[in-house]
C-alpha positions as CSV (number, residue, x, y, z in Angstrom):
1,M,53.1,27.2,85.1
2,G,49.7,27.6,86.2
3,R,47.2,30.3,84.8
4,R,47.9,32.8,87.6
5,I,51.6,32.7,87.2
6,A,51.0,32.9,83.2
7,C,49.1,36.1,83.9
8,L,51.6,37.4,86.1
9,A,54.2,36.9,83.4
10,L,52.3,38.7,81.3
11,A,51.6,41.7,83.3
12,L,55.5,41.9,83.7
13,L,55.8,41.7,79.7
14,A,53.2,44.5,80.0
15,A,55.4,46.8,82.4
16,A,58.4,46.5,79.9
17,G,56.5,46.6,76.6
18,L,54.2,49.6,77.0
19,A,56.8,52.2,77.8
20,G,56.2,54.8,75.8
21,A,52.7,53.9,75.0
22,A,51.5,57.5,75.3
23,E,53.2,58.3,72.3
24,A,52.3,55.2,70.4
25,K,49.5,55.0,67.9
26,T,46.5,53.0,69.7
27,L,43.5,51.6,68.4
28,V,40.8,50.5,71.1
29,Y,38.3,47.6,70.0
30,C,35.7,46.9,72.1
31,A,35.4,42.9,71.8
32,E,32.2,40.9,72.6
33,G,34.1,38.5,74.8
34,S,37.3,37.1,76.7
35,P,39.2,34.5,74.8
36,A,39.2,31.0,76.0
37,G,43.1,30.9,75.4
38,F,45.4,31.6,72.7
39,D,45.8,28.5,70.7
40,P,43.3,28.2,67.8
41,A,43.8,24.7,67.3
42,L,42.0,24.3,70.9
43,H,39.2,26.6,70.6
44,T,36.2,27.2,68.6
45,D,34.3,30.4,70.0
46,P,35.1,33.5,67.8
47,A,36.4,35.8,70.8
48,T,39.2,33.4,71.1
49,L,39.8,33.2,67.4
50,D,39.9,37.1,66.9
51,A,42.2,37.2,69.9
52,S,44.4,34.6,68.7
53,S,44.8,33.3,65.2
54,Q,43.9,36.8,63.6
55,A,46.2,38.9,65.7
56,L,49.0,36.5,66.4
57,Y,49.3,33.7,63.9
58,N,49.2,33.1,60.2
59,R,48.4,30.0,58.3
60,L,49.9,28.3,55.2
61,V,46.9,30.1,53.1
62,Q,44.5,32.6,54.0
63,F,41.2,33.8,52.9
64,K,41.5,37.2,50.6
65,P,40.2,39.7,53.1
66,G,36.3,40.1,52.5
67,T,36.0,37.1,50.5
68,A,35.9,33.4,50.5
69,E,38.9,33.1,48.0
70,V,42.2,31.3,49.4
71,V,45.4,33.3,48.9
72,P,49.0,32.7,49.7
73,A,50.0,33.5,53.0
74,L,53.1,31.6,55.2
75,A,53.6,29.2,51.7
76,E,54.4,31.3,48.8
77,S,52.7,29.0,46.2
78,W,51.4,25.3,46.0
79,E,50.6,22.8,43.4
80,I,47.9,19.9,43.5
81,S,48.7,16.8,41.7
82,K,46.4,15.5,38.6
83,D,44.9,13.1,40.9
84,G,43.8,15.8,43.7
85,R,45.4,14.0,46.4
86,E,48.8,15.6,47.0
87,Y,49.2,19.3,47.7
88,T,52.9,20.6,47.5
89,F,53.6,24.1,49.5
90,R,56.7,26.2,48.5
91,L,57.0,27.9,52.2
92,R,58.0,31.4,52.6
93,P,61.5,32.1,53.6
94,G,62.9,34.2,56.3
95,V,59.6,34.5,58.3
96,R,60.3,35.0,62.1
97,F,58.4,34.0,65.0
98,H,57.8,36.5,67.6
99,T,60.4,37.1,70.0
100,T,58.9,37.5,73.7
101,G,60.5,38.0,77.0
102,D,60.7,34.4,77.5
103,F,61.6,33.6,74.0
104,T,64.1,34.4,71.3
105,P,63.5,32.2,68.2
106,A,66.9,30.7,67.0
107,R,65.8,30.1,63.4
108,A,63.1,31.1,61.1
109,F,59.9,29.4,60.2
110,N,60.1,26.2,58.3
111,A,58.8,22.9,57.5
112,D,59.3,21.4,60.8
113,D,56.9,23.8,62.3
114,V,54.2,22.9,59.5
115,L,54.5,19.2,60.6
116,F,54.7,20.1,64.2
117,S,51.3,22.2,63.8
118,F,49.3,19.5,62.0
119,G,51.3,16.5,63.3
120,R,50.0,17.3,67.1
121,Q,46.4,17.4,66.3
122,W,46.5,14.2,63.9
123,R,48.9,11.6,65.2
124,E,47.8,10.0,68.6
125,D,51.6,8.8,69.3
126,H,52.7,12.7,68.8
127,P,54.0,13.9,72.1
128,W,51.5,17.0,72.4
129,H,48.5,15.2,71.0
130,D,46.9,14.7,74.5
131,Y,47.6,18.1,75.4
132,A,44.2,19.0,74.1
133,G,42.7,16.9,76.8
134,D,39.4,15.4,77.0
135,G,38.1,18.0,74.6
136,G,40.3,16.8,71.8
137,W,41.1,18.9,68.9
138,P,37.5,20.4,68.0
139,W,38.3,21.7,64.4
140,F,40.5,19.0,63.0
141,E,38.6,16.2,64.6
142,G,35.1,17.6,64.0
143,M,36.0,18.2,60.1
144,S,37.4,14.4,60.0
145,L,40.6,15.5,58.8
146,S,42.0,12.4,60.1
147,T,40.2,10.4,57.6
148,V,41.5,12.5,54.8
149,L,44.8,12.8,55.4
150,E,47.3,9.8,54.5
151,D,50.9,11.5,55.3
152,I,52.5,14.7,55.4
153,R,55.9,14.8,54.1
154,K,59.1,17.2,54.6
155,V,60.4,17.8,51.2
156,D,63.1,20.2,52.3
157,D,63.1,22.8,55.1
158,L,60.7,25.0,52.6
159,T,58.8,22.5,51.0
160,V,55.9,20.3,52.4
161,T,53.7,17.9,50.9
162,F,50.3,16.8,52.0
163,V,49.1,13.3,51.0
164,L,45.3,12.5,51.0
165,K,43.5,9.4,51.0
166,R,41.1,10.6,48.4
167,P,40.4,13.6,46.5
168,H,38.9,16.4,48.7
169,A,38.3,19.5,47.3
170,P,37.5,21.5,50.2
171,F,41.2,20.7,51.8
172,L,43.0,24.0,50.6
173,A,40.0,26.1,52.2
174,D,40.5,23.8,55.4
175,L,43.9,24.9,55.6
176,A,42.9,28.8,55.7
177,M,41.0,28.1,58.6
178,D,41.9,29.3,62.2
179,F,42.8,25.8,63.7
180,A,45.4,25.6,60.6
181,S,47.5,28.5,62.5
182,I,51.2,27.6,62.4
183,V,52.8,27.4,65.7
184,S,56.6,27.4,66.4
185,R,57.7,23.9,67.0
186,E,61.2,25.3,68.8
187,Y,59.3,27.2,71.2
188,A,57.0,23.9,71.9
189,D,60.2,21.7,72.3
190,R,61.2,24.4,75.1
191,L,57.7,24.2,76.8
192,L,57.8,20.5,76.5
193,S,61.4,20.1,78.1
194,A,60.5,22.6,80.8
195,G,57.0,20.9,81.7
196,T,55.2,24.0,81.0
197,R,53.1,22.9,78.0
198,E,50.2,25.2,78.9
199,G,52.6,28.0,77.8
200,L,51.6,27.3,74.3
201,D,47.7,28.4,74.9
202,L,48.6,31.1,77.6
203,L,51.9,32.8,76.4
204,P,51.6,32.5,72.7
205,V,54.4,33.0,70.1
206,G,53.4,33.2,66.4
207,T,54.2,35.0,63.2
208,G,51.5,37.3,62.9
209,P,51.3,41.0,62.7
210,F,50.9,41.6,66.6
211,R,52.7,40.2,69.8
212,L,50.7,39.7,73.0
213,V,51.7,42.0,75.9
214,E,49.2,41.7,78.4
215,Y,45.8,39.7,79.2
216,R,43.5,40.2,81.7
217,P,40.8,38.1,81.6
218,G,37.4,39.8,81.5
219,A,38.9,43.1,81.1
220,A,41.6,43.6,78.4
221,I,44.0,42.4,76.0
222,R,46.9,44.5,75.1
223,Y,49.1,43.8,71.8
224,E,51.9,45.4,70.0
225,A,52.8,45.6,66.6
226,N,55.3,42.8,65.8
227,P,58.5,44.7,64.3
228,D,59.6,41.7,62.4
229,Y,56.6,40.8,60.5
230,W,57.3,39.3,57.4
231,R,54.7,41.5,55.7
232,Q,54.5,45.2,55.8
233,R,54.7,46.1,59.6
234,A,51.0,47.0,61.1
235,P,50.1,50.7,60.8
236,L,49.1,50.5,64.4
237,D,51.7,50.4,67.3
238,R,49.4,49.2,70.0
239,L,45.9,47.4,69.9
240,L,43.7,46.9,72.9
241,F,40.8,44.8,73.1
242,E,38.6,46.1,75.7
243,I,36.3,43.3,76.6
244,I,32.4,44.4,76.6
245,P,29.7,41.8,76.1
246,D,27.1,44.0,76.2
247,P,26.3,45.3,72.5
248,G,24.6,48.7,74.0
249,V,27.5,49.6,75.9
250,R,29.7,48.9,73.2
251,Y,27.7,51.2,71.0
252,E,27.7,53.9,73.8
253,K,31.8,53.7,74.2
254,L,31.9,54.0,70.2
255,K,29.8,57.5,70.3
256,S,32.2,58.7,73.3
257,G,35.2,57.9,71.4
258,E,36.4,55.4,74.2
259,C,36.4,52.6,71.5
260,Q,37.2,53.0,67.9
261,V,35.8,49.6,66.5
262,I,33.2,47.5,67.7
263,P,31.5,44.3,66.3
264,A,28.1,43.2,65.6
265,P,26.1,46.5,66.5
266,N,22.5,46.0,67.5
267,P,20.0,46.0,64.2
268,A,18.2,48.7,66.1
269,D,21.0,50.8,66.1
270,L,22.2,50.7,62.6
271,V,19.9,53.2,61.4
272,A,21.5,55.8,63.7
273,I,25.0,54.9,63.1
274,R,24.5,55.5,59.7
275,A,23.1,58.8,60.4
276,D,26.0,59.8,62.7
277,D,28.6,61.9,60.6
278,G,31.2,60.5,63.4
279,L,30.8,57.4,62.9
280,V,31.2,54.8,59.5
281,L,29.1,51.6,59.5
282,L,31.0,49.1,57.4
283,E,29.1,46.3,55.9
284,G,29.7,43.3,53.8
285,E,28.6,40.0,52.7
286,G,28.7,37.2,55.1
287,L,28.6,33.5,54.8
288,A,25.9,33.0,57.4
289,L,22.2,31.4,56.8
290,S,19.1,31.5,58.6
291,Y,16.4,29.0,57.5
292,L,13.3,27.0,58.4
293,A,13.7,23.2,58.6
294,F,11.0,20.9,58.5
295,N,10.8,17.5,60.0
296,T,10.1,15.7,56.4
297,G,9.5,12.4,58.2
298,E,6.1,13.6,59.9
299,P,3.1,14.5,58.1
300,P,1.8,16.9,56.3
301,F,5.6,18.1,55.9
302,D,6.7,14.8,54.5
303,G,5.3,15.8,51.2
304,A,7.2,18.3,49.0
305,R,4.1,20.0,47.7
306,V,3.1,21.2,51.4
307,R,6.7,22.4,52.0
308,R,6.9,24.5,49.0
309,A,3.3,26.1,49.8
310,V,4.6,27.0,53.0
311,A,7.9,28.3,51.9
312,R,5.8,30.5,49.6
313,A,3.9,31.9,52.5
314,I,6.9,33.2,54.6
315,D,7.5,37.0,53.6
316,R,11.4,36.7,53.7
317,E,11.8,40.4,52.3
318,A,9.8,41.7,55.5
319,I,11.8,39.5,57.7
320,V,14.8,40.9,56.4
321,A,13.5,44.5,56.9
322,D,12.4,43.9,60.2
323,V,14.6,41.4,62.1
324,Y,18.1,42.6,60.5
325,K,17.2,46.2,59.6
326,G,18.4,45.4,56.3
327,A,21.7,44.0,57.1
328,A,20.9,40.7,55.2
329,A,19.5,39.7,51.9
330,A,16.5,37.3,51.2
331,A,17.8,34.0,50.3
332,A,17.4,33.2,46.7
333,G,19.1,29.7,47.7
334,L,20.9,28.1,50.6
335,L,24.5,29.0,49.2
336,P,25.3,32.7,50.1
337,P,26.5,34.5,46.9
338,L,30.2,34.5,48.1
339,M,30.1,30.6,47.8
340,A,30.6,28.7,44.5
341,G,27.0,28.3,43.1
342,G,25.8,30.7,45.5
343,T,24.7,33.2,42.7
344,V,22.2,30.4,41.3
345,A,18.5,31.7,42.1
346,A,17.2,28.3,43.4
347,G,15.2,29.1,46.5
348,P,11.4,29.6,47.3
349,E,8.9,31.2,44.8
350,P,8.7,34.7,46.1
351,Y,6.2,35.7,48.9
352,D,2.4,35.6,47.7
353,G,0.0,35.4,50.6
354,A,-3.3,34.5,48.6
355,A,-1.1,32.0,46.3
356,A,0.1,30.4,49.2
357,E,-3.1,30.0,51.1
358,D,-4.5,28.4,47.7
359,A,-1.5,26.1,47.5
360,V,-1.8,25.0,51.4
361,E,-5.4,24.2,50.5
362,A,-4.7,22.4,47.4
363,A,-2.0,20.4,48.8
364,G,-4.3,19.2,51.7
365,A,-2.8,21.3,54.4
366,S,-5.1,23.7,55.1
367,G,-6.0,24.0,59.1
368,S,-3.0,21.9,59.9
369,S,-0.9,22.7,62.8
370,L,2.8,22.6,63.8
371,R,5.2,23.7,66.4
372,L,7.9,26.5,65.7
373,W,11.2,25.4,67.4
374,V,13.3,28.4,68.3
375,L,16.7,28.7,70.2
376,P,16.3,31.7,72.8
377,A,19.5,33.1,72.1
378,L,21.4,35.5,69.8
379,R,23.3,34.1,66.7
380,P,25.6,35.7,63.9
381,Y,22.5,34.3,61.7
382,N,19.7,35.7,63.7
383,P,19.6,38.7,65.9
384,D,16.0,38.1,66.9
385,P,14.8,34.4,67.0
386,G,11.7,35.6,68.7
387,R,10.9,37.9,66.1
388,M,11.4,36.0,63.4
389,A,9.4,33.3,64.7
390,E,6.3,35.5,65.4
391,M,6.6,36.8,61.8
392,I,6.8,33.3,60.1
393,R,3.8,32.3,62.9
394,A,1.5,35.0,61.1
395,N,2.6,34.4,57.8
396,L,1.5,30.7,58.2
397,A,-1.6,31.9,60.0
398,A,-2.6,33.6,56.6
399,A,-2.0,30.7,54.9
400,G,-4.3,28.7,56.9
401,I,-1.8,26.8,59.1
402,T,-1.6,27.3,63.0
403,A,1.8,27.4,64.7
404,E,2.6,27.3,68.4
405,I,6.2,28.6,69.1
406,A,8.7,26.5,71.7
407,A,11.6,28.1,72.8
408,P,13.1,25.8,75.5
409,P,16.6,26.2,76.9
410,A,19.4,25.5,74.7
411,D,20.1,22.4,76.0
412,E,16.7,21.1,75.9
413,F,16.3,22.6,72.3
414,M,19.4,20.7,70.7
415,A,18.2,17.6,71.9
416,A,14.4,18.0,71.2
417,T,15.1,19.3,67.7
418,L,17.4,16.2,66.7
419,A,14.8,13.7,68.0
420,P,13.5,12.0,65.0
421,D,9.9,12.2,66.1
422,R,10.2,16.0,66.6
423,D,6.9,17.7,65.4
424,G,6.9,20.8,63.4
425,A,10.0,22.9,62.1
426,V,13.2,24.6,63.6
427,V,14.0,28.1,63.1
428,L,17.6,27.9,62.8
429,G,20.9,28.7,61.2
430,W,24.5,27.9,59.8
431,V,27.8,30.0,59.7
432,S,30.2,28.5,56.9
433,D,33.7,27.6,58.6
434,N,35.7,27.9,55.1
435,G,33.5,29.4,52.7
436,D,33.2,26.1,50.6
437,P,29.6,24.9,49.8
438,D,30.4,21.7,51.0
439,N,30.8,23.2,54.8
440,L,27.3,24.2,54.4
441,L,25.2,21.8,52.5
442,A,26.9,18.6,54.0
443,P,25.9,19.4,57.8
444,I,22.5,20.9,56.8
445,L,21.2,18.1,54.4
446,G,23.5,15.5,54.0
447,C,22.5,11.9,54.9
448,D,25.6,11.2,57.2
449,A,24.3,14.6,59.1
450,V,20.7,13.1,59.9
451,G,20.2,13.5,63.6
452,I,23.4,15.3,64.0
453,S,23.0,18.6,62.4
454,N,20.4,17.7,59.6
455,R,17.2,18.7,61.3
456,S,15.3,18.1,58.2
457,F,15.8,14.3,58.6
458,W,15.8,14.7,54.7
459,C,18.3,12.2,53.3
460,S,18.8,12.3,49.4
461,A,20.8,9.8,47.5
462,R,21.1,12.1,44.7
463,L,22.3,15.0,46.7
464,D,24.6,13.2,48.2
465,G,26.0,11.8,45.2
466,L,26.4,15.6,43.8
467,L,28.2,16.6,46.9
468,E,30.6,13.5,46.7
469,Q,31.2,14.5,43.1
470,A,31.9,18.1,44.3
471,R,34.4,16.9,46.9
472,A,36.8,14.6,44.4
473,T,37.3,17.5,41.9
474,V,39.3,20.5,42.3
475,D,38.0,22.4,39.2
476,P,36.1,25.5,39.9
477,A,33.7,25.3,36.9
478,T,32.7,21.6,37.5
479,R,32.3,22.4,41.4
480,R,29.8,25.6,40.5
481,S,28.0,23.4,38.1
482,L,27.3,20.4,40.6
483,Y,26.3,23.0,43.4
484,A,23.9,24.6,41.2
485,E,22.2,21.6,40.3
486,A,22.4,20.7,44.1
487,Q,20.1,23.9,44.9
488,R,17.7,23.0,42.3
489,I,17.1,19.6,43.9
490,I,16.6,21.4,47.0
491,A,14.4,23.9,45.8
492,D,12.5,21.3,44.4
493,E,12.2,19.4,47.5
494,M,12.2,22.1,49.9
495,P,13.3,20.3,53.0
496,V,14.4,23.6,54.5
497,V,13.2,27.1,53.6
498,P,16.2,29.5,53.4
499,I,15.3,32.7,54.7
500,A,18.3,35.1,54.5
501,H,22.0,35.6,53.7
502,V,23.2,37.7,56.6
503,G,25.5,40.6,56.2
504,I,28.7,41.3,58.4
505,A,28.4,45.0,60.2
506,V,31.1,46.5,62.0
507,A,31.2,50.1,63.4
508,T,34.1,52.4,63.6
509,V,34.6,56.3,64.3
510,A,35.5,58.5,61.5
511,G,39.3,58.2,61.0
512,V,39.8,54.5,61.0
513,T,41.0,53.5,57.7
514,G,42.0,50.0,56.3
515,F,39.8,47.7,58.5
516,V,38.2,45.1,55.9
517,V,35.1,43.6,56.8
518,D,35.6,39.7,57.0
519,A,32.8,37.5,55.5
520,F,33.5,34.6,58.3
521,G,32.8,37.3,61.1
522,R,36.6,37.7,62.3
523,H,38.3,40.8,63.2
524,N,41.7,41.6,61.9
525,F,43.3,44.5,62.4
526,E,46.8,44.0,60.5
527,T,46.0,46.8,57.9
528,T,44.0,49.0,60.1
529,D,45.0,52.3,60.9
530,I,43.5,55.6,62.7
531,A,44.3,59.2,62.3
532,E,46.1,61.2,64.8
533,A,44.2,63.2,67.2
534,E,44.6,67.0,66.2
């Protein structure tokens, strides 16, 4: 079945499924983009994950709404062995997969679905492993889970044990990520027999709060509430994603009532949204960080004393006010407050222009110059990279350092900033995938990440040792202590300057209730409701 045929099939579903829609309670969400498909293990872009894993699927565990805390979902409970290598999950009985126009499940969710969902991504001899094509399984492979997993065992229909090669504390949080969504083996077997494997991506079947009704690429996605949902049925009868890439257009549609929820408003619009009685701005803590990464292998930034002086010259509070319009917080350390160890204040000294100028001179860096590399594209961690770079340049000039801004196209930026002989510093950021500190510290500053995602080229055996210890223990108190010490090392060496911990903002019309701002920037409407028009 090709994509055109799949879209036709969805249109037929729409004709049958939208009968009575005029009487149904419907919410319109103006989304940022079209999904690339509906199999969350295949795709990494936020638009796809909102449209697939958040609406259509569940995982064994999930993040408690608004936090990075892992709580039960399709698994009612779990046990971790004393050596930290075995995770045994007790599955929830009686959970039903979606019934669609093409598929009626003959059984409830069980351990076979768990083994299929992970086995297809892990085992090269699995009949679905090559389904991912040349792109592979980006999340599973990118997080090196194949080197962590030793076995997945079906104990019985409602019990599964994951065996790890070594203790790996982030594993539980990994299983709450989108790629770990549980798909139906029964449905996959049927598609495989029919030679229509692409149906798993184009005609999805999950256990989530909504069922897919229609998808018109570049235009809209229509869902209906799953009447067999294992939790309480969603308050909404219908959910419509209208694809509106332009944030200004999304805002206008929100004001006119054509959309009831919009993501990521322009920072420039936040003040007006807060002042509008007909609108509500929902704000929450996020897991995104913006930072400045020196090349610690090139003078004068090969010295920690110079790096600390430059860090003190950057007015982070002014950047938060100007670039983020208050929808962020000046970073007190690399780790966002929601993470273990994130409440430890281990960042640069507070901004002090005069003291920074003296420190730069004392470190022998006065009169030096650097290039500020900037990615000329908006990111969840930075709504205006150019403006941030201009403010940093002005701060550095006041401290006696001349900065030149370089903003090449994205592909050139990526290549140039990973070159070991790169000059200057990089204005960049990171968004955590799973809320675990390892997922932020290791890629930004780990030795294995040098030249891959570590753009400071700083490698510390001491820091790497702490990260390895933290991975090997599941005790929360021990992990917090280790990450607190890691942040103190980073603050002393200052290979990167943490600038802002970025919050999440979602705007709604008055009358929308039950929507929870997600720390990862996802948009889930399972508990969302909207008041009936009078």
